[in-house]
MARKOLTOR-660715 format. One record per residue: residue in one letter; residue number from 1; y, z, x of N, C-alpha, C in turn. Coordinates in pm, 1 decimal, always signed. Example, Ala and Ser with C-alpha at 12.3 -4.5 7.8 and 13.67 -1.06 7.14 Angstrom:
# residues 2
ATOM kemar fivex  n_north     n_up   n_east ca_north    ca_up  ca_east  c_north     c_up   c_east
ATOM     a     1   -569.0   +780.0  +1319.0   -450.0   +780.0  +1230.0   -330.0   +780.0  +1320.0
ATOM     s     2   -225.0   +708.0  +1285.0   -106.0   +714.0  +1367.0     +3.0   +787.0  +1290.0
//
This chain:
# residues 175
ATOM kemar fivex  n_north     n_up   n_east ca_north    ca_up  ca_east  c_north     c_up   c_east
ATOM     m     1  +7488.7 +15105.9 +13841.3  +7484.5 +15243.1 +13901.7  +7272.7 +15235.3 +13791.1
ATOM     i     2  +7200.3 +15143.7 +13741.4  +7086.5 +15156.0 +13711.8  +7028.7 +15096.2 +13833.5
ATOM     e     3  +7072.6 +15005.4 +13890.8  +7056.7 +14998.9 +14103.8  +7005.4 +15065.0 +14099.1
ATOM     r     4  +7107.3 +15167.0 +14167.2  +7151.3 +15236.8 +14231.5  +6969.7 +15401.9 +14247.7
ATOM     t     5  +6993.3 +15374.3 +14130.5  +6896.6 +15468.5 +14054.3  +6754.6 +15494.5 +14041.6
ATOM     l     6  +6738.7 +15333.7 +14015.3  +6569.9 +15249.4 +14060.6  +6578.3 +15291.0 +14190.6
ATOM     r     7  +6631.0 +15296.1 +14311.1  +6592.9 +15180.1 +14454.0  +6592.9 +15412.5 +14476.6
ATOM     i     8  +6646.5 +15512.2 +14414.9  +6654.5 +15609.4 +14470.1  +6535.7 +15654.9 +14453.4
ATOM     l     9  +6449.7 +15649.4 +14341.3  +6320.4 +15718.5 +14233.6  +6255.8 +15578.8 +14330.7
ATOM     a    10  +6284.7 +15479.3 +14373.4  +6156.9 +15441.4 +14467.1  +6162.2 +15453.4 +14595.1
ATOM     r    11  +6244.0 +15504.5 +14660.1  +6326.6 +15558.7 +14817.0  +6186.0 +15708.3 +14788.1
ATOM     v    12  +6200.9 +15763.4 +14685.0  +6155.6 +15854.6 +14641.4  +6006.6 +15862.2 +14643.3
ATOM     f    13  +5963.0 +15754.0 +14602.1  +5766.5 +15703.8 +14584.2  +5782.6 +15633.4 +14636.1
ATOM     g    14  +5814.2 +15586.8 +14738.3  +5837.3 +15580.2 +14871.6  +5787.1 +15681.9 +14944.3
ATOM     w    15  +5882.6 +15763.0 +14930.9  +5787.9 +15834.6 +15008.9  +5682.1 +16008.8 +15024.7
ATOM     i    16  +5657.4 +15951.3 +14840.5  +5539.8 +16060.6 +14886.7  +5435.5 +15900.8 +14871.0
ATOM     g    17  +5451.5 +15822.2 +14884.6  +5340.7 +15718.0 +14901.5  +5316.5 +15755.9 +15097.6
ATOM     m    18  +5452.8 +15772.2 +15161.1  +5431.1 +15834.7 +15249.1  +5354.7 +15919.2 +15373.7
ATOM     l    19  +5390.0 +16070.2 +15230.7  +5317.5 +16176.3 +15259.6  +5213.5 +16162.0 +15247.1
ATOM     g    20  +5100.8 +16078.4 +15183.8  +4956.8 +16080.4 +15111.7  +4944.2 +16041.1 +15246.6
ATOM     m    21  +4980.7 +15928.9 +15312.4  +4927.3 +15833.0 +15370.7  +4916.7 +15989.5 +15497.8
ATOM     f    22  +5028.3 +16041.1 +15529.9  +4973.8 +16116.0 +15684.4  +4924.1 +16285.9 +15643.2
ATOM     a    23  +4917.5 +16311.0 +15509.7  +4854.7 +16341.7 +15517.4  +4695.4 +16321.3 +15548.0
ATOM     m    24  +4599.4 +16186.3 +15440.8  +4530.7 +16122.8 +15467.4  +4566.4 +16157.6 +15576.8
ATOM     l    25  +4597.8 +16091.5 +15691.0  +4590.0 +16083.4 +15802.2  +4550.2 +16270.1 +15911.2
ATOM     l    26  +4607.3 +16367.9 +15893.8  +4565.8 +16468.5 +15894.4  +4425.3 +16499.2 +15864.2
ATOM     h    27  +4458.1 +16581.0 +15720.3  +4285.2 +16600.6 +15681.8  +4168.4 +16509.7 +15699.8
ATOM     v    28  +4183.7 +16333.0 +15766.4  +4020.5 +16325.1 +15783.5  +4082.8 +16358.3 +15958.7
ATOM     s    29  +4147.8 +16353.1 +15989.5  +4184.3 +16351.7 +16160.2  +4066.9 +16520.1 +16166.3
ATOM     i    30  +4170.8 +16624.3 +16116.5  +4049.3 +16744.6 +16139.3  +3970.8 +16775.3 +16080.3
ATOM     d    31  +3903.8 +16656.7 +16003.8  +3743.9 +16707.6 +15960.6  +3690.6 +16688.5 +16075.5
ATOM     v    32  +3709.1 +16516.3 +16089.8  +3623.6 +16468.6 +16267.5  +3647.3 +16539.3 +16357.7
ATOM     a    33  +3818.3 +16604.3 +16384.3  +3748.0 +16724.5 +16521.4  +3703.5 +16799.2 +16496.4
ATOM     g    34  +3642.6 +16897.5 +16345.4  +3613.6 +16969.7 +16328.8  +3439.2 +16953.8 +16376.1
ATOM     k    35  +3412.9 +16858.4 +16238.7  +3284.6 +16840.1 +16296.8  +3214.1 +16803.9 +16442.4
ATOM     w    36  +3245.4 +16691.1 +16532.9  +3263.8 +16700.2 +16709.2  +3271.6 +16790.6 +16716.6
ATOM     l    37  +3374.7 +16872.0 +16718.4  +3367.0 +16930.4 +16817.6  +3340.0 +17123.8 +16779.4
ATOM     l    38  +3332.2 +17141.3 +16662.8  +3278.2 +17297.6 +16608.3  +3165.8 +17275.5 +16497.4
ATOM     g    39  +3118.2 +17185.5 +16516.4  +3072.3 +17117.9 +16343.4  +3065.6 +17231.8 +16234.7
ATOM     l    40  +3136.0 +17166.5 +16243.3  +3239.7 +17218.3 +16084.8  +3364.7 +17145.1 +16066.2
ATOM     p    41  +3233.5 +17056.8 +15933.6  +3371.1 +16966.0 +15844.3  +3398.1 +17001.5 +15792.3
ATOM     l    42  +3575.3 +16949.8 +15698.8  +3623.6 +17013.3 +15591.7  +3512.3 +16956.6 +15533.6
ATOM     p    43  +3593.5 +17104.9 +15420.4  +3467.4 +17050.5 +15318.7  +3592.8 +17006.8 +15196.4
ATOM     v    44  +3561.5 +16892.2 +15102.7  +3661.7 +16737.7 +15053.6  +3702.9 +16702.0 +15077.5
ATOM     t    45  +3652.1 +16640.0 +15229.7  +3783.5 +16561.2 +15292.8  +3713.9 +16418.2 +15192.9
ATOM     i    46  +3616.2 +16333.2 +15158.0  +3572.0 +16256.3 +15109.8  +3595.2 +16238.5 +14970.9
ATOM     e    47  +3632.5 +16327.6 +14874.6  +3702.9 +16396.8 +14775.9  +3799.7 +16345.1 +14762.5
ATOM     m    48  +3880.1 +16488.8 +14839.6  +4079.9 +16442.3 +14861.0  +4134.4 +16301.0 +14943.9
ATOM     t    49  +4034.4 +16260.5 +14973.5  +4115.6 +16126.8 +15079.5  +4061.1 +15999.2 +14858.0
ATOM     s    50  +4012.8 +16001.4 +14821.6  +3959.3 +15897.5 +14735.3  +4040.6 +15984.8 +14616.4
ATOM     h    51  +4035.3 +16012.5 +14563.7  +4110.7 +16067.6 +14460.0  +4248.4 +16074.6 +14435.5
ATOM     y    52  +4280.3 +16166.8 +14627.9  +4493.7 +16209.3 +14601.4  +4500.3 +16106.2 +14716.7
ATOM     y    53  +4450.8 +16111.1 +14824.0  +4577.5 +16018.2 +14852.1  +4565.8 +15857.6 +14870.6
ATOM     m    54  +4415.3 +15811.0 +14916.1  +4467.4 +15640.7 +14844.7  +4501.8 +15655.2 +14714.5
ATOM     v    55  +4517.1 +15733.2 +14576.5  +4561.7 +15673.0 +14498.6  +4738.0 +15651.6 +14514.2
ATOM     a    56  +4785.9 +15736.8 +14608.7  +4910.1 +15778.3 +14530.9  +5022.0 +15701.9 +14673.4
ATOM     v    57  +4926.4 +15660.4 +14778.2  +4922.2 +15553.3 +14931.0  +5018.6 +15433.9 +14828.2
ATOM     v    58  +4858.7 +15398.0 +14743.9  +4912.5 +15264.5 +14668.8  +4987.2 +15255.5 +14565.7
ATOM     f    59  +4988.8 +15384.2 +14470.8  +5022.1 +15305.0 +14365.4  +5213.6 +15428.2 +14380.8
ATOM     f    60  +5206.1 +15467.9 +14432.5  +5348.9 +15534.3 +14434.1  +5479.0 +15377.3 +14511.6
ATOM     p    61  +5431.9 +15355.1 +14569.5  +5550.3 +15241.3 +14672.7  +5534.7 +15092.4 +14640.4
ATOM     l    62  +5504.0 +15058.6 +14457.6  +5474.4 +14936.5 +14443.2  +5636.0 +14961.0 +14433.6
ATOM     a    63  +5683.1 +15016.4 +14379.8  +5866.0 +14945.8 +14353.8  +5953.8 +14934.7 +14473.4
ATOM     a    64  +5931.8 +15042.7 +14567.3  +5955.4 +15055.0 +14683.9  +5941.7 +14861.4 +14784.0
ATOM     v    65  +5849.4 +14860.2 +14820.6  +5797.5 +14745.3 +14744.7  +5837.8 +14644.0 +14722.6
ATOM     e    66  +5869.0 +14584.8 +14588.3  +5890.3 +14489.1 +14465.7  +6044.0 +14488.0 +14501.9
ATOM     l    67  +6168.1 +14586.9 +14536.9  +6277.4 +14579.7 +14553.2  +6272.5 +14499.5 +14721.4
ATOM     r    68  +6175.0 +14513.8 +14791.9  +6199.1 +14422.7 +14937.8  +6146.5 +14305.9 +14928.9
ATOM     n    69  +6131.7 +14307.2 +14773.7  +6041.4 +14133.4 +14799.9  +5891.3 +14151.5 +14862.8
ATOM     g    70  +5876.7 +14270.9 +14908.9  +5754.3 +14284.2 +15006.0  +5556.4 +14217.6 +14909.9
ATOM     h    71  +5652.3 +14250.5 +14800.1  +5452.6 +14177.6 +14742.4  +5398.6 +14035.5 +14816.9
ATOM     i    72  +5365.8 +13939.1 +14804.2  +5292.6 +13878.5 +14824.7  +5302.2 +13738.1 +14765.4
ATOM     t    73  +5396.6 +13645.6 +14767.5  +5363.3 +13493.5 +14735.6  +5341.5 +13457.3 +14849.5
ATOM     v    74  +5325.1 +13356.4 +14709.0  +5247.0 +13190.4 +14814.5  +5407.3 +13074.0 +14759.3
ATOM     e    75  +5392.8 +13051.9 +14823.3  +5597.2 +12957.5 +14790.4  +5530.5 +12795.6 +14857.2
ATOM     i    76  +5471.5 +12758.8 +14767.8  +5387.0 +12542.8 +14787.0  +5493.2 +12479.0 +14769.7
ATOM     v    77  +5503.0 +12540.8 +14643.1  +5609.1 +12414.0 +14553.9  +5818.5 +12518.9 +14506.3
ATOM     s    78  +5753.7 +12683.8 +14517.4  +5907.8 +12698.9 +14493.2  +6031.6 +12691.6 +14611.2
ATOM     q    79  +6010.5 +12687.7 +14684.2  +6090.6 +12668.5 +14847.6  +6166.4 +12577.0 +14836.7
ATOM     y    80  +6040.1 +12474.8 +14695.5  +6215.9 +12261.1 +14717.8  +6291.4 +12318.0 +14683.9
ATOM     l    81  +6231.4 +12437.6 +14500.6  +6411.0 +12425.1 +14381.0  +6479.3 +12481.8 +14455.8
ATOM     a    82  +6540.3 +12409.8 +14385.8  +6706.8 +12495.3 +14235.4  +6736.0 +12588.9 +14296.5
ATOM     p    83  +6792.7 +12705.7 +14334.7  +6783.5 +12797.0 +14399.5  +6841.0 +12848.7 +14212.5
ATOM     r    84  +6927.4 +12749.8 +14124.5  +6923.8 +12858.9 +13944.0  +6833.3 +12799.4 +13973.5
ATOM     i    85  +6731.7 +12705.9 +13952.8  +6568.1 +12692.5 +13925.9  +6440.8 +12877.2 +13979.7
ATOM     r    86  +6463.4 +12836.4 +14107.6  +6407.5 +12945.2 +14138.8  +6432.5 +13077.3 +14096.0
ATOM     r    87  +6561.8 +13099.7 +14049.7  +6602.9 +13203.5 +14059.2  +6530.5 +13277.2 +13845.2
ATOM     i    88  +6495.4 +13135.0 +13783.0  +6477.9 +13161.2 +13630.1  +6360.6 +13125.2 +13663.3
ATOM     l    89  +6208.4 +13114.7 +13759.5  +6066.3 +13123.6 +13769.9  +6062.8 +13257.5 +13842.5
ATOM     i    90  +6148.3 +13328.1 +13879.0  +6145.0 +13440.5 +13916.2  +6179.1 +13563.1 +13808.3
ATOM     g    91  +6285.1 +13502.0 +13721.8  +6259.6 +13593.5 +13598.4  +6147.0 +13650.7 +13521.9
ATOM     v    92  +6089.8 +13468.2 +13497.5  +6066.9 +13516.2 +13443.3  +5871.8 +13507.2 +13476.5
ATOM     v    93  +5827.3 +13527.2 +13576.1  +5742.9 +13589.0 +13659.5  +5720.9 +13762.1 +13647.7
ATOM     s    94  +5860.4 +13814.7 +13617.2  +5859.7 +13951.2 +13631.5  +5897.2 +13942.6 +13480.6
ATOM     l    95  +5876.2 +13887.6 +13378.0  +5844.2 +13902.8 +13248.1  +5700.8 +13931.3 +13202.6
ATOM     l    96  +5655.6 +13845.2 +13298.4  +5485.7 +13825.7 +13298.5  +5468.3 +13962.6 +13374.0
ATOM     g    97  +5519.5 +14013.0 +13477.3  +5507.3 +14156.1 +13551.2  +5605.5 +14254.9 +13443.6
ATOM     v    98  +5639.0 +14226.4 +13433.2  +5670.2 +14362.5 +13305.3  +5563.3 +14331.2 +13161.3
ATOM     v    99  +5527.7 +14308.2 +13091.4  +5429.2 +14281.1 +13098.1  +5319.4 +14378.2 +13066.0
ATOM     y   100  +5216.6 +14278.6 +13188.1  +5093.7 +14323.1 +13254.5  +5095.2 +14449.9 +13319.7
ATOM     f   101  +5182.5 +14529.5 +13379.8  +5232.8 +14625.5 +13395.8  +5281.4 +14749.9 +13327.4
ATOM     s   102  +5348.4 +14715.1 +13186.1  +5382.6 +14799.7 +13087.9  +5201.4 +14811.7 +12988.6
ATOM     i   103  +5202.7 +14740.1 +12938.5  +5066.8 +14720.6 +12907.0  +4983.2 +14907.3 +13003.6
ATOM     l   104  +4871.2 +14864.8 +13154.1  +4844.5 +14894.2 +13224.8  +4951.2 +15034.9 +13222.3
ATOM     t   105  +5032.9 +15049.3 +13218.8  +5098.5 +15137.2 +13199.8  +5077.3 +15243.6 +13080.3
ATOM     a   106  +5100.3 +15221.4 +13053.9  +5043.7 +15261.2 +12900.9  +4928.7 +15323.8 +12850.1
ATOM     r   107  +4832.7 +15251.9 +12881.7  +4677.3 +15311.3 +12877.6  +4647.4 +15431.1 +12970.9
ATOM     t   108  +4666.7 +15391.6 +13153.0  +4702.4 +15480.6 +13264.2  +4768.2 +15595.0 +13174.4
ATOM     w   109  +4808.2 +15604.1 +13136.2  +4937.5 +15712.9 +13060.2  +4842.5 +15841.9 +12966.2
ATOM     h   110  +4750.5 +15723.8 +12862.2  +4684.0 +15761.5 +12792.4  +4565.7 +15900.5 +12881.6
ATOM     d   111  +4516.7 +15778.4 +12918.5  +4359.5 +15806.1 +13054.4  +4453.4 +15968.6 +13078.1
ATOM     a   112  +4535.6 +15998.2 +13165.3  +4582.7 +16127.8 +13238.2  +4618.9 +16192.8 +13108.4
ATOM     v   113  +4667.0 +16123.5 +13002.4  +4652.9 +16282.3 +12910.7  +4535.3 +16359.2 +12873.9
ATOM     n   114  +4429.6 +16241.6 +12837.6  +4246.1 +16285.3 +12768.9  +4283.4 +16359.2 +12952.5
ATOM     k   115  +4225.6 +16305.5 +13077.6  +4174.0 +16344.6 +13174.4  +4220.7 +16536.5 +13157.1
ATOM     y   116  +4402.6 +16555.0 +13196.4  +4506.8 +16653.4 +13191.1  +4388.5 +16746.5 +13062.4
ATOM     e   117  +4342.6 +16721.2 +12963.0  +4329.1 +16838.9 +12808.9  +4219.7 +16887.1 +12850.0
ATOM     i   118  +4117.4 +16772.5 +12954.2  +3980.3 +16831.7 +12861.2  +3971.4 +16893.1 +13028.7
ATOM     g   119  +4032.1 +16879.2 +13162.8  +4035.8 +16913.8 +13286.6  +3991.4 +16898.0 +13380.2
ATOM     e   120  +3990.2 +16744.4 +13430.7  +3897.3 +16684.9 +13468.9  +3925.2 +16750.6 +13672.8
ATOM     y   121  +3772.3 +16766.1 +13618.6  +3805.5 +16805.2 +13809.7  +3673.9 +16690.3 +13816.7
ATOM     l   122  +3572.0 +16778.5 +14001.5  +3504.8 +16718.0 +14087.1  +3377.8 +16825.9 +14110.8
ATOM     y   123  +3323.2 +16778.8 +14039.8  +3152.8 +16910.1 +14122.0  +3153.3 +16844.6 +14284.9
ATOM     g   124  +3171.5 +16885.8 +14372.7  +3130.8 +16890.3 +14541.1  +3057.5 +17001.2 +14612.8
ATOM     t   125  +3093.6 +17018.6 +14730.5  +3067.8 +17126.0 +14803.6  +3175.5 +17239.1 +14763.2
ATOM     v   126  +3289.9 +17213.7 +14665.9  +3401.5 +17322.6 +14634.5  +3450.7 +17220.1 +14525.3
ATOM     p   127  +3406.4 +17303.5 +14376.1  +3534.1 +17224.4 +14246.5  +3604.6 +17197.0 +14270.6
ATOM     l   128  +3660.5 +17039.2 +14246.9  +3805.2 +17006.8 +14313.6  +3869.1 +16986.2 +14145.0
ATOM     e   129  +3930.0 +16992.0 +14145.5  +4043.5 +16892.9 +14016.5  +4126.6 +16783.2 +14040.7
ATOM     i   130  +4085.3 +16716.4 +13949.9  +4130.3 +16565.9 +13991.9  +4233.9 +16480.2 +13871.1
ATOM     w   131  +4253.5 +16570.1 +13768.9  +4309.4 +16514.4 +13629.6  +4506.2 +16448.1 +13721.0
ATOM     q   132  +4506.8 +16524.9 +13809.9  +4705.5 +16566.5 +13826.8  +4656.3 +16449.8 +13905.9
ATOM     t   133  +4595.1 +16360.6 +13925.2  +4653.7 +16224.4 +13997.0  +4684.1 +16150.8 +13913.2
ATOM     r   134  +4567.6 +16176.6 +13747.0  +4535.6 +16041.1 +13753.5  +4691.4 +16015.1 +13655.2
ATOM     f   135  +4768.3 +16110.4 +13668.8  +4928.9 +16021.1 +13694.8  +4984.1 +15948.0 +13818.6
ATOM     f   136  +4914.3 +15975.5 +13842.5  +4981.7 +15904.0 +14001.4  +4999.7 +15748.3 +13938.1
ATOM     v   137  +4951.6 +15744.9 +13886.7  +4919.6 +15518.2 +13876.3  +5018.4 +15532.9 +13707.6
ATOM     p   138  +4955.3 +15555.0 +13603.2  +5116.0 +15514.6 +13518.6  +5283.7 +15552.7 +13599.0
ATOM     l   139  +5239.6 +15644.5 +13652.0  +5411.4 +15672.3 +13723.0  +5480.1 +15555.5 +13847.1
ATOM     g   140  +5290.9 +15523.3 +13896.6  +5384.0 +15450.6 +14066.1  +5398.1 +15293.4 +13920.9
ATOM     c   141  +5327.3 +15247.1 +13795.0  +5295.9 +15127.5 +13732.5  +5481.1 +15156.6 +13693.9
ATOM     g   142  +5522.6 +15288.2 +13597.1  +5593.8 +15244.2 +13536.1  +5743.5 +15290.9 +13548.1
ATOM     l   143  +5700.3 +15235.6 +13690.8  +5865.1 +15252.1 +13790.8  +5899.5 +15129.9 +13854.0
ATOM     l   144  +5732.0 +15041.1 +13875.0  +5738.4 +14908.7 +13898.0  +5812.4 +14839.7 +13767.4
ATOM     t   145  +5689.7 +14857.2 +13682.2  +5799.7 +14782.4 +13505.9  +5965.1 +14835.7 +13541.0
ATOM     l   146  +5977.8 +14877.5 +13588.6  +6137.3 +14957.2 +13553.5  +6216.4 +14863.5 +13614.8
ATOM     v   147  +6163.7 +14834.0 +13794.2  +6187.1 +14818.6 +13844.5  +6194.5 +14592.5 +13814.8
ATOM     l   148  +6062.1 +14534.9 +13751.1  +6072.2 +14427.1 +13713.6  +6169.2 +14384.4 +13616.9
ATOM     l   149  +6121.1 +14461.3 +13454.3  +6253.1 +14439.9 +13399.4  +6367.1 +14405.6 +13499.7
ATOM     w   150  +6475.7 +14486.8 +13508.7  +6607.8 +14489.5 +13594.8  +6586.8 +14347.0 +13674.1
ATOM     k   151  +6470.3 +14380.6 +13718.1  +6539.8 +14230.5 +13803.5  +6460.7 +14087.4 +13729.4
ATOM     a   152  +6401.4 +14113.5 +13698.5  +6435.0 +13934.0 +13612.2  +6572.1 +13978.9 +13475.5
ATOM     i   153  +6663.3 +14059.6 +13402.9  +6684.2 +14051.0 +13412.4  +6847.4 +14015.7 +13441.4
ATOM     m   154  +6876.1 +14080.7 +13650.3  +6965.4 +14011.0 +13667.4  +6947.7 +13885.2 +13746.4
ATOM     m   155  +6829.6 +13866.8 +13783.2  +6721.1 +13701.2 +13806.9  +6858.8 +13564.5 +13676.5
ATOM     f   156  +6784.4 +13635.6 +13532.7  +6879.4 +13512.2 +13412.7  +7034.3 +13599.8 +13459.2
ATOM     r   157  +7054.7 +13666.8 +13472.1  +7249.5 +13712.8 +13471.2  +7263.1 +13600.0 +13595.6
ATOM     g   158  +7210.6 +13549.7 +13652.3  +7262.9 +13459.3 +13785.6  +7201.5 +13520.4 +13967.1
ATOM     a   159  +7189.8 +13658.3 +13968.6  +7177.0 +13680.5 +14101.8  +7116.8 +13686.8 +14219.3
ATOM     e   160  +7214.6 +13587.6 +14294.2  +7171.0 +13517.9 +14426.0  +7152.8 +13630.1 +14502.3
ATOM     r   161  +7209.0 +13770.4 +14551.2  +7098.0 +13795.4 +14623.5  +6992.2 +13804.8 +14650.7
ATOM     l   162  +6933.5 +13923.5 +14553.9  +6796.8 +13951.8 +14563.6  +6704.3 +13799.1 +14588.4
ATOM     i   163  +6728.4 +13680.9 +14574.6  +6631.6 +13665.8 +14656.9  +6677.0 +13607.9 +14753.2
ATOM     q   164  +6818.2 +13636.2 +14852.0  +6801.1 +13600.5 +14952.4  +6802.3 +13718.6 +15013.5
ATOM     e   165  +6802.4 +13800.6 +15008.0  +6636.5 +13948.1 +15065.5  +6615.3 +13919.3 +15084.5
ATOM     g   166  +6498.1 +13917.2 +15040.1  +6456.6 +13824.3 +15120.9  +6237.2 +14010.9 +15213.4
ATOM     n   167  +6272.1 +13986.6 +15315.5  +6234.4 +14120.0 +15253.9  +6327.9 +14222.6 +15366.6
ATOM     e   168  +6390.6 +14167.2 +15321.4  +6500.1 +14232.6 +15461.9  +6462.8 +14438.8 +15322.8
ATOM     s   169  +6467.6 +14540.7 +15448.3  +6444.6 +14658.5 +15476.8  +6549.7 +14718.2 +15301.2
ATOM     v   170  +6448.4 +14760.1 +15282.7  +6596.0 +14929.4 +15183.4  +6505.9 +15034.8 +15142.0
ATOM     e   171  +6619.0 +15103.3 +15299.1  +6521.2 +15176.2 +15386.1  +6504.6 +15292.5 +15275.6
ATOM     l   172  +6343.5 +15378.9 +15322.7  +6356.8 +15497.2 +15240.4  +6395.9 +15622.1 +15303.1
ATOM     d   173  +6514.6 +15577.3 +15418.4  +6583.7 +15758.5 +15418.6  +6769.1 +15711.8 +15347.7
ATOM     e   174  +6788.4 +15573.1 +15324.7  +6908.8 +15525.2 +15318.7  +6917.7 +15558.4 +15163.1
ATOM     a   175  +7034.9 +15675.1 +15102.6  +7031.4 +15725.1 +15022.6  +7223.9 +15592.7 +14859.3
//
């Protein structure tokens, strides 16, 4: 039940990241085409790209990537360890990740609430509210924290299949 819920949430967040990537591609393409063909670039392209799209693309898919064991790993020594020792090592590293990402989640949540309260926005050619995107980081990191906690528990309980999954996909379109 917990695993299924985490996987569904990770898929949803992964889709949000993919939508951010598609929106960025579309927005920048229209901006470039408008600039070169019509001499009319879209306003706030740089601001939207850096404050909305990029943040969504980076932080929303974190949990989905972790569930696929898709984050960069260096296995110079660990590949030669016994499966039980590897599980314990992965569990310990996952717990370290829980500590780090829970602190990051709490701190960025606090910042997001502060930016919401003051109604943060950018002055440019067009004023652009950006306080909303401040919540992308703690949401993405928060879900990653939950996934890492679940993974640590499963490793300590002996879930060999999570190691064997390797980079096999947790398809975003599966429910």
